[in-house]
C-alpha positions in Angstrom: -6.5 -6.9 -18.8 -6.5 -4.0 -16.5 -5.6 -4.6 -12.8 -5.8 -1.8 -10.2 -3.1 -2.3 -7.6 -4.1 -0.5 -4.4 -1.5 -0.7 -1.6 -0.9 0.9 1.8 -4.3 2.5 2.4 -3.5 2.8 6.1 -6.9 3.5 7.5 -7.8 6.3 5.1 -11.2 5.4 3.7 -11.9 8.7 2.0 -8.6 8.4 0.0 -9.6 4.9 -0.9 -13.1 6.0 -2.0 -11.5 8.7 -4.3 -9.3 6.0 -5.9 -12.2 3.5 -6.3 -14.3 6.2 -8.0 -11.6 6.1 -10.8 -10.5 2.5 -10.7 -13.8 0.6 -10.6 -15.1 1.9 -13.9 -11.9 1.0 -15.7 -10.3 -2.0 -14.0 -11.1 -5.7 -14.7 -9.7 -6.7 -11.3 -8.6 -5.0 -8.1 -5.8 -6.1 -5.8 -5.3 -4.8 -2.3 -1.6 -5.2 -1.5 -1.7 -5.1 2.3 -1.4 -2.5 5.0 -4.9 -1.3 4.7 -5.0 -1.0 8.5 -2.6 0.9 10.8 -4.2 4.4 10.4 -7.0 6.5 11.8 -10.0 4.4 10.6 -8.9 0.7 10.3 -12.4 -0.7 10.8 -14.1 1.4 8.2 -11.3 0.7 5.7 -11.4 -3.0 6.3 -15.1 -3.2 5.9 -14.9 -1.4 2.5 -12.1 -3.7 1.4 -14.2 -6.8 2.3 -17.2 -5.4 0.6 -15.5 -5.4 -2.8 -14.9 -8.2 -5.3 -11.2 -7.9 -5.0 -8.1 -10.0 -4.3 -6.6 -9.1 -0.9 -3.2 -10.0 0.4 -1.6 -9.5 3.8 0.9 -6.9 4.8 2.9 -6.6 8.0 0.2 -4.4 9.6 -2.5 -7.1 9.1 -0.1 -9.8 10.3 0.8 -7.9 13.5 -1.9 -5.3 14.3 -1.0 -2.6 16.8 -3.0 -1.7 19.8 -5.1 0.9 18.1 -6.2 -1.5 15.4 -7.1 -4.1 17.9 -9.2 -1.7 19.8 -11.2 -0.8 16.7 -11.6 -4.3 15.1 -13.5 -7.3 16.1 -11.8 -10.6 16.7 -13.4 -12.0 13.6 -11.9 -9.1 11.6 -8.5 -9.6 13.1 -8.6 -13.4 12.3 -9.8 -12.7 8.7 -6.9 -10.3 7.9 -4.3 -12.4 9.6 -5.3 -15.4 7.5 -4.9 -13.6 4.3 -2.4 -15.0 1.7 1.0 -13.4 1.1 0.6 -13.3 -2.6 -1.8 -13.2 -5.5 -1.2 -13.8 -9.2 -3.3 -12.2 -11.9 -2.7 -12.0 -15.6 0.9 -13.3 -15.2 1.9 -10.7 -12.5 2.7 -11.6 -9.0 1.4 -9.3 -6.3 2.9 -9.2 -2.7 3.4 -6.7 0.0 7.2 -6.6 0.3 8.5 -9.9 -1.2 6.7 -13.1 -2.0 7.9 -14.8 1.1 8.3 -12.0 3.6 6.2 -8.9 4.3 9.1 -6.8 5.8 12.2 -6.4 3.4 12.8 -2.9 2.3 13.0 -2.2 -1.5 13.2 1.4 -2.7 14.0 3.0 -6.0 17.7 3.2 -5.0 18.2 -0.2 -3.5 21.3 -1.9 -4.9 20.7 -4.6 -7.5 22.4 -7.3 -5.4 20.2 -6.6 -2.4 17.0 -6.8 -4.6 18.2 -10.1 -6.0 18.9 -11.5 -2.6 15.5 -10.3 -1.2 13.5 -11.9 -4.0 15.4 -15.2 -3.9 15.6 -16.0 -7.6 12.0 -14.9 -8.5 11.6 -13.8 -12.1 9.0 -11.9 -14.0 6.9 -9.0 -12.9 6.3 -8.5 -9.2 4.2 -5.6 -7.8 5.0 -4.6 -4.2 4.2 -1.7 -1.8 5.5 -1.4 1.8 7.8 1.6 1.0 5.1 4.0 -0.1 6.6 5.4 -3.3 6.2 4.4 -7.0 9.1 3.0 -9.0 9.9 0.5 -11.7 13.1 -1.5 -11.3 14.6 -4.3 -13.4 17.2 -6.6 -12.1 18.0 -9.3 -14.6 14.8 -11.3 -15.3 13.1 -9.7 -12.4 10.9 -6.5 -12.7 9.9 -4.9 -9.4 7.1 -2.3 -9.5 6.1 -0.4 -6.5 2.4 0.6 -6.7 2.7 3.5 -4.4 0.5 4.2 -1.3 -3.2 5.2 -1.3 -3.2 6.5 2.3 0.3 7.3 3.4 2.5 8.1 0.3 6.0 9.3 0.4 5.9 11.3 -2.8 6.2 14.9 -1.5 2.5 15.5 -2.4 -0.7 15.0 -0.6 -2.7 12.6 -2.8 -3.5 9.0 -3.2 -1.0 7.0 -5.3 -1.8 3.7 -7.0 -1.0 1.8 -10.2 -3.0 0.4 -13.0 -1.4 -2.7 -14.7 -2.5 -2.8 -18.3 -1.6 -6.2 -19.8 1.2 -6.3 -17.3 2.5 -2.8 -18.0 2.3 -0.3 -15.2 0.6 3.1 -15.4 1.3 5.1 -12.3 -1.7 7.0 -11.1 -2.3 9.9 -8.7 -5.8 10.7 -7.3 -6.6 13.9 -5.5 -9.1 13.9 -2.5 -10.4 16.5 -0.1 -7.4 17.1 2.1 -9.1 19.6 4.4 -11.9 17.1 5.1 -9.3 14.4 5.7 -7.5 16.6 8.2 -10.6 17.1 10.2 -11.5 13.4 10.1 -8.1 12.3 11.2 -8.0 14.9 14.0 -11.3 13.6 15.4 -10.5 9.9 15.0 -8.9 9.4 18.4 -5.9 7.7 16.7 -2.8 8.3 18.9 -0.7 9.4 15.9 -3.3 11.7 14.5 -1.6 15.0 15.2 1.7 14.0 13.6 0.0 12.4 10.6 -2.0 15.6 9.9 1.1 17.7 10.1 3.4 15.5 8.1 1.3 13.4 5.7 -1.6 15.7 5.1 0.3 19.0 5.6 3.4 19.1 3.6 3.8 15.5 2.3 6.8 13.4 3.2 9.2 12.9 0.3 10.6 9.6 -0.9 14.2 10.8 -0.2 13.3 11.6 3.4 11.8 8.2 3.9 14.5 6.3 2.1 17.2 8.0 4.3 15.6 6.5 7.3 15.2 3.1 5.8 18.7 2.9 4.3 20.2 4.1 7.6 18.8 0.9 9.3 20.0 -1.5 6.6 
């Protein structure tokens, strides 16, 4: 079975469309792993997600939407996303945003094994996460943690959409290009308060995983 894991779209519908153009013809199932809001176009992104025959789980951005998202979404849309489940299980793989019980713990490619073990509370088998926006595949005892990457806000040092195809439970890390110049124009005209910084950092040079991890680990 082929399962497309699409995480952290962050209000970037054109990046999502580029990924869907590849994934839909190949995947048997699609999972959205949370944080499809918190970005320039949350309403358009949420509407696209809901229009698909996909499993959708909640991230921290859906649980606690920021003021911008609330200004763009209807109350019905907010209620829908806040009521989403924390996990989904497909083909023997568990999908969640950060951990199966909490959408906030930080797991990166360099997180110590004992921290991962504590965060996942004795869970075994394969778990696909997002939240930290970079792809990796970690094994800690009987636990395998795969980060699917981020479609809309990756920390990979490149400007592209990153996602993962699970083929019979084994990850294939994917990268999909999209029209970056068009994305810059769309973000700049969105009215999103963070548009200028996002264009410069995420659509300009591309934040690296090491830059992001330095900030996260500094707060541990």
